Each structure stands twice: as structure tokens, then as C-alpha cells.
C-alpha positions as CSV (number, residue, x, y, z in Angstrom):
1,M,180.2,102.0,149.3
2,E,177.6,103.3,147.0
3,G,174.1,104.1,148.2
4,K,171.6,101.4,148.1
5,K,169.6,101.1,144.9
6,K,166.0,101.9,145.2
7,Q,163.8,98.9,144.9
8,Q,161.5,99.0,141.9
9,P,157.9,97.8,142.4
10,T,157.2,94.4,141.1
11,N,154.9,93.7,138.2
12,S,152.4,91.9,140.4
13,F,152.3,94.9,142.8
14,V,151.6,97.3,139.9
15,A,148.9,95.0,138.5
16,G,147.3,94.8,141.9
17,A,147.3,98.6,142.4
18,I,145.7,99.1,139.0
19,A,143.0,96.5,139.7
20,L,142.3,98.2,143.0
21,L,142.0,101.5,141.3
22,F,139.5,100.2,138.8
23,L,137.6,98.5,141.6
24,I,137.2,101.8,143.5
25,I,136.1,103.6,140.3
26,G,133.6,100.9,139.6
27,Y,132.2,101.0,143.1
28,E,131.8,104.8,142.9
29,A,130.1,104.5,139.5
30,A,127.7,102.0,140.9
31,L,126.8,104.2,143.8
32,F,126.3,107.2,141.5
33,M,124.0,105.1,139.2
34,H,122.0,103.9,142.3
35,R,121.6,107.4,143.6
36,A,120.5,108.6,140.2
37,A,117.9,105.8,140.0
38,V,116.6,106.6,143.5
39,L,116.3,110.3,142.7
40,R,114.5,109.4,139.4
41,L,111.9,107.3,141.3
42,A,111.5,110.0,143.9
43,A,111.0,112.6,141.3
44,N,108.3,110.6,139.6
45,R,106.5,110.4,142.9
46,D,105.1,113.9,142.4
47,R,103.6,112.9,139.0
48,P,102.2,109.4,139.4
49,D,100.1,107.7,136.9
50,T,96.5,108.4,138.0
51,V,93.2,106.8,137.4
52,Y,89.8,108.4,137.9
53,V,86.9,106.5,139.3
54,M,83.6,108.0,138.4
55,V,80.9,107.9,141.1
56,P,77.6,108.8,139.4
57,S,75.1,111.2,140.7
58,L,72.1,109.6,142.5
59,T,69.7,111.4,140.2
60,E,70.8,109.6,137.1
61,T,68.7,106.9,135.5
62,D,70.1,103.4,135.0
63,S,70.1,103.9,131.2
64,S,72.1,107.1,131.2
65,L,74.4,105.7,133.8
66,S,75.1,102.6,131.7
67,L,75.7,104.7,128.5
68,R,78.0,107.2,130.3
69,M,80.0,104.6,132.2
70,T,80.7,102.8,128.8
71,K,82.1,106.0,127.4
72,E,83.9,107.2,130.5
73,K,86.6,104.6,131.1
74,L,89.5,104.8,133.5
75,R,92.2,106.9,132.0
76,T,95.8,108.0,132.7
77,T,96.0,111.7,133.1
78,K,98.8,112.5,130.7
79,N,97.9,116.2,131.0
80,E,99.4,116.2,134.5
81,R,102.8,115.7,132.9
82,K,102.7,119.0,131.0
83,T,103.7,122.4,132.3
84,T,103.0,123.6,135.8
85,K,100.5,126.1,134.4
86,N,98.5,123.3,132.8
87,E,98.7,121.2,135.9
88,R,96.8,123.8,137.9
89,K,93.9,123.9,135.4
90,T,91.1,121.4,135.3
91,T,90.7,119.7,131.9
92,E,87.4,120.0,130.1
93,D,86.7,116.2,130.5
94,E,87.4,116.4,134.3
95,R,85.1,119.5,134.6
96,R,82.3,117.7,132.7
97,M,82.7,114.6,134.9
98,T,82.6,116.8,138.0
99,E,79.3,118.3,136.9
100,E,77.8,114.9,136.2
101,G,78.9,113.2,139.4
102,T,81.9,112.8,141.8
103,V,85.4,112.2,140.6
104,I,87.6,110.2,142.9
105,R,91.4,110.4,142.2
106,K,93.3,107.3,142.9
107,E,97.0,106.5,142.4
108,A,97.6,103.5,140.1
109,P,99.1,100.4,141.7
110,R,102.9,100.2,141.8
111,E,105.5,97.5,142.1
112,E,106.4,96.7,145.7
113,A,110.1,97.4,145.1
114,V,109.3,100.8,143.6
115,V,107.1,101.6,146.6
116,E,109.9,100.6,149.0
117,V,112.4,102.8,147.3
118,R,110.1,105.8,147.3
119,E,109.3,105.4,150.9
120,K,113.0,105.5,151.7
121,A,113.8,108.5,149.5
122,A,110.7,110.6,150.3
123,P,110.8,112.8,153.4
124,R,108.8,111.1,156.1
125,K,106.4,113.1,158.2
126,V,106.7,112.0,161.7
127,E,103.8,112.4,164.1
128,N,103.5,112.1,167.9
129,F,100.3,110.8,169.5
130,R,99.3,108.5,172.3
131,F,99.3,104.8,171.4
132,N,99.3,101.3,172.9
133,P,102.1,99.3,171.3
134,N,100.0,96.1,171.8
135,T,97.1,97.3,169.6
136,V,98.4,100.1,167.4
137,S,98.0,99.4,163.7
138,V,100.8,99.1,161.1
139,E,99.6,102.4,159.5
140,D,99.8,104.3,162.7
141,L,103.2,102.8,163.5
142,C,104.4,104.3,160.1
143,R,102.9,107.7,161.1
144,L,104.9,107.5,164.3
145,G,108.1,107.3,162.3
146,F,108.7,103.5,161.7
147,S,109.3,102.2,158.2
148,R,106.8,99.8,156.7
149,K,109.2,96.9,157.3
150,Q,109.8,97.9,161.0
151,A,106.0,98.3,161.6
152,Q,105.4,94.9,160.0
153,A,108.0,93.3,162.3
154,I,106.2,94.6,165.3
155,E,102.9,93.3,164.0
156,N,104.5,89.9,163.3
157,Y,105.8,89.8,166.9
158,R,102.3,90.4,168.2
159,L,100.7,87.9,165.9
160,K,103.0,85.3,167.4
161,G,101.7,86.1,170.9
162,G,104.3,88.7,171.8
163,R,103.2,91.5,174.1
164,F,104.7,94.7,175.6
165,P,103.6,94.7,179.3
166,R,105.7,97.8,180.1
167,K,107.1,100.7,178.2
168,K,110.6,99.4,178.6
169,D,109.6,96.2,176.9
170,F,108.7,98.1,173.8
171,A,112.2,99.8,174.0
172,K,113.8,96.3,173.9
173,S,112.4,95.6,170.4
174,F,115.2,95.3,167.9
175,V,113.4,97.7,165.5
176,V,112.9,100.5,168.1
177,A,116.0,102.7,168.2
178,D,117.0,104.5,171.4
179,S,116.4,107.9,169.8
180,V,112.9,106.8,168.6
181,Y,112.0,105.4,172.0
182,A,113.1,108.6,173.7
183,R,110.7,110.6,171.5
184,L,107.8,108.2,171.8
185,E,108.1,107.3,175.5
186,P,105.8,110.1,176.8
187,Y,103.1,109.0,174.3
188,I,103.1,105.2,175.1
189,D,99.9,104.4,176.9
190,I,99.6,100.8,178.1
191,P,96.4,100.5,180.1
192,L,96.4,98.4,183.3
193,I,94.6,95.1,183.3
194,D,91.5,95.1,185.5
195,L,91.4,91.8,187.5
196,N,87.6,92.1,187.8
197,R,87.0,92.5,184.1
198,A,89.8,90.8,182.2
199,D,89.2,87.3,180.7
200,S,91.7,84.5,180.8
201,V,93.2,85.5,177.4
202,E,93.9,89.1,178.5
203,L,95.5,87.8,181.7
204,L,98.0,85.8,179.5
205,A,99.6,89.1,178.6
206,L,100.9,89.4,182.2
207,P,104.5,88.2,182.7
208,G,104.7,84.9,184.5
209,I,100.9,84.2,184.1
210,G,100.4,81.3,181.9
211,P,97.2,79.4,181.1
212,Y,97.1,77.7,184.5
213,F,97.1,80.9,186.6
214,S,95.0,82.9,184.2
215,G,92.2,80.4,184.6
216,K,92.8,80.3,188.4
217,I,92.5,84.1,188.6
218,V,89.2,84.1,186.8
219,R,87.7,81.2,188.7
220,Y,88.7,82.7,192.1
221,R,87.2,86.0,191.1
222,E,83.9,84.3,190.4
223,K,84.1,82.4,193.7
224,I,84.7,85.6,195.9
225,K,82.3,87.7,193.7
226,G,85.1,90.0,192.6
227,Y,88.5,91.2,193.9
228,T,88.7,94.1,196.3
229,S,92.5,94.2,196.4
230,V,95.4,93.0,194.2
231,D,96.8,91.2,197.3
232,Q,94.0,88.7,197.2
233,L,95.9,86.9,194.4
234,L,98.0,85.5,197.1
235,E,95.0,83.5,198.3
236,I,95.2,81.5,195.1
237,Y,97.0,78.2,195.5
238,R,100.7,78.4,194.6
239,F,100.5,82.1,193.7
240,D,103.4,83.5,195.7
241,Q,104.7,86.9,196.6
242,E,107.3,86.9,193.8
243,K,104.7,86.4,191.2
244,L,102.6,89.1,192.6
245,D,105.5,91.6,192.7
246,G,106.1,90.9,189.1
247,I,102.7,92.1,188.0
248,R,101.6,94.5,190.7
249,D,102.3,97.6,188.6
250,L,100.4,96.1,185.6
251,V,97.1,95.3,187.2
252,T,94.3,97.2,188.9
253,V,91.0,96.3,190.7
254,S,87.8,98.2,189.7
255,P,85.2,98.8,192.4
């Protein structure tokens, strides 16, 4: 019996393979174009359009100020886009403006999408410093290594009433990666809440302490002329040991 004949691929199989090949090529081309666009935007970051704001000298008269401010309008420094040698020199106009007053260099406003791409492409300088995750600003969160979107997510969480009573609560945030938390953990500084100084709003940050008990704590403090021990919270009606154990490491009592 003769050997079995080799099966030839069907036309549909060949067409599907060719389509898949073109799909892969198109995907790679799209990635290449995207990377090229990102690199282009990142390259332009070093040479942004710039406007100069003229702050006049205090010794100028109002008439001379008005005349000069009419002549000296905000301009785009096209000279910065020339050779490196020319970039290091100060143009005659800039030198004259410097002698007459103070020149403030400001980057022109950019589209939000462009800013986002540049922030992702540009190397980020990460800093480490002590911070309270309940009060740190969005700008400082970016300095700590978070993206603008991540920092804004933390800010939105706080604006909705969210708090981080403990360090581990900050680690549970979906925008805080384990590696980032491991780096920042020694710098997290969440101050204890002083039962003799905190108002009812501050006490709401404590887990398990709602409006009812926050008001009770303040009123009982006024009644006894100040707490001398955290355990005195047990003297408040319906304030049990379990609730006290849940906040013991978060509160203190000043003299």
C-alpha cells in the first residue's frame, strides 16, 4: 500500500494565516508609531515654547512703564531652538529687559494629553521625606513617586471622607504598590490624636468612632475637665473594651 498522501492546507487556512500575519505586522507598526510619537513629545520637553513676563523696576515712572509694557509684549523664544551655542547666550533683548527690570521665565500652557504623555516618558525624580498621608498635597505625592493620576485618586478618596488611621491602611490603597509602600513606610508620619485637644470632627477619623461617640468623647472631656488616661473612655456610656482596643494605638492624652 502506497504511503499516505500529505494533506494540503485548505484555502481558508492559508487566508487565515495571511490575515494573522498582516495583523501582527500592523500591530507592530502601530507600536512603533506610538513610541516614535512619545519620543518626539519627550524630546520637545527640553525646548518648550516659552513666554517672558516682565516685572518692571520699582524706580520706573508710570509713563515709562506704560510705554515700555506696550512695546515689550509676551514673545516665544525662537532663539532657543537654534544651536547649543546660541542657547547658552543671552539675546540682546533679554539682556536689555534684565537691566530694566526682572524677567520671569514661564512655560507656555500645554494640552492635558500632552502633559500626561510627557510625565510618563520623562524620567521621574523620586524623593523620600516624612509625610502624613491624610494631609500631604497632590504635588508632594508626585514628589514621592506617585503619578499625577495616582495622587489625585488619593486626594479624591480623602475628599470623600476617607482616612488612613494607620500606616497599613495607606498600604491597602489600590494606587500604592507594595514596592512603593516598602520604600515610603519609614517616612509615613501619622500623628496620634490627642483626646484632650481634638474636636469632634478630628475624632471621626478614628475607626469605629462615628458622630455619636465623637460627640460623647468631647462632652465627657468637658465634664471631667480633661482626660488623664485613655482608659477613661470606658466610663462613657456604651463605650466598650473592644472599641477602646481598636483605637488605643491611635490616641494619646496630653497633660
